[in-house]
C-alpha positions, 0 to 999 in steps of 0.5 A: 617720629619727632624732629629730634629723632629725624635729626639724630638720624641724619647726623648719624648717618652723616658721621658714619659716612664721614669715616668711610670717606676719611679711611677710604677716599685718601687711598683710592687711586681714582675716583675720589670725586665720583666716590664722595658724591655717592658718599654725600647721596648715601648719607641723605638718602639712607635715613628718607629711606627709614622715613619714607613711610610716613610719606603722604605720597605712596609712589614717592615714599616707596621709591624713596624707600627702595634707594634708601633701603638698597643704599643701606644695604650697600653701606653696611657691607662696605662700613663693616669691610672698612672697619676690617680694613682699619683693623688689618692696618692698624695691626701692621702699624708697629711693624711699619705698616704694609706697602702702599699698593696693599693699602691702596688695593684693599680700598678698592678691594672693600668697595668691589666686594661690598658691591658684590655682596649686595648685588648677590644679597639682593637676587637672594631677598628678591628671589621667592623662598626655597622650600627647606624640608624638616623632620621632626622626631616625635616620642609616642607619636600616634600612626594616625600622626606619622608624617603629619605636615605643617608649613612654616612661613615668617617674617615676610614684612610686607612694606615698602618693597616687598608688595602682593606680587612677591606674597602670591609667589609664597602662597602659590609655593606653600599650597604647592606643598598640600600641607595639613596646616599652615603657621605663620609665626609673625612679622607679616608687616611693616605698616598699617592696614590701611597702607598693606591690606591689599598686599596682605590679602593674598595670605587669604588663599592660603590652602590646607587641611586644616587651615592657617593659623598665625601668631603676632610678632613684634612688627605687628605692635609697631604697626597696630597690632589690634587692626592687624588681628582683626584684618587677618581674622577678616581673611580667615585666618586664625589668629592664636592669642595665647590660646589653642586649637585642637586638630582631629587628624584621623584617629589623631590630635594635634594640639596648635597653641599660639602665643603673642610675642615676646615684648607684646606686653609693652604695647597692651598688657593684656597681650603679654606672652604667656606659653602656660596658658595657652595650652592649659585645658588641651586633651591629655591625649593628644600626640603632638602639641605645637606651639607657634611663638614668633621669638625662639627665646619663648622657648625657656618658657615653653620647656616644661610646659608639655610641647613637643615643638615650638615654631619660631622665626624673628632672626632671620637667620642674622639676613646677612654678614656680620648680624648672624654673629649677634644674633645669639646675643639675644636668642638662643637659637639662630636658624634650624632645628634645635632641642631645649630639653624635652622641646624641640624648636625650629627657628626659621630664617624667614620668608621675607627679609627686614630693611635693606633688600638683601640676603647673604649667607642667610637664604630665605625659606618656606620650611615644610616640618613632618612629624615622624616617630622617634 
């Protein structure tokens, strides 16, 4: 990241915090100095949290990331609520405005609500993801595949605030499901192999009847996808790069295909996502055809390729308000099970979190999907 980019981050942070100071500070009944000091500290520490991974001292970098990202989560809620408050004040202005007690009280309420949302969001983000059970009805499903189970984890984002203990707790919960297979649908990491290999290592202990299958997400490409693909394969995980495997499950067969991330070709042209090519040559008699694709929008290319079910992540379900309203601008689905033509698409809200350790209104999940006859 160049010096101009770093300067831009600090300048943007300063301007946004200045807005909060001007709009909330004069209306607070007390604590103006403390509020101002908090804004100054937040304006400086938020960009440092984003830049911390580039520092040599790992302990200092992780501490800075924790502080900066926590403040980013708080700032996000304060900013959104301040904007809403300003919209109400503006709407009331032609009618003589609102009483002074409401103006000062609303400023305090903005800060109080933001603190509560951030604290609740922190607890939700840091807990081990709960298991969400989903039945997927498949037309013509052979009896041998009735009840076939897939444990899906996605978007863990191992990095400055998510380490080996957090990952091991996920692994323990998945293994407790005793699934037929495990699907990992991208965005495992926010850092390099050298930085995070030890913290990703618990994934090598995932256990299931047919093994663990992984596809890349966009964040793998930010962190060095080729090195991560090699590392995951070293852990005995099967990374599917526009290819498929056939699982013999009793008298039935399941085709599991996986594609590189939707944006992968921007980093390596040979990794262009290809859901049609990924299933080419698969046995026609397979009772179920699954596609692992990080982004839900891959479904637009996969819908006519013969798949029964696509598993995706990427969206985090919005992670916390109001970002859930912006996901549909880029993706066809935000969370849950939906159908596109003859293709079922399940979009997980993610098993970890990205950036601020905060989940509010979009809890993390470990998904246990079960194939059933339609």
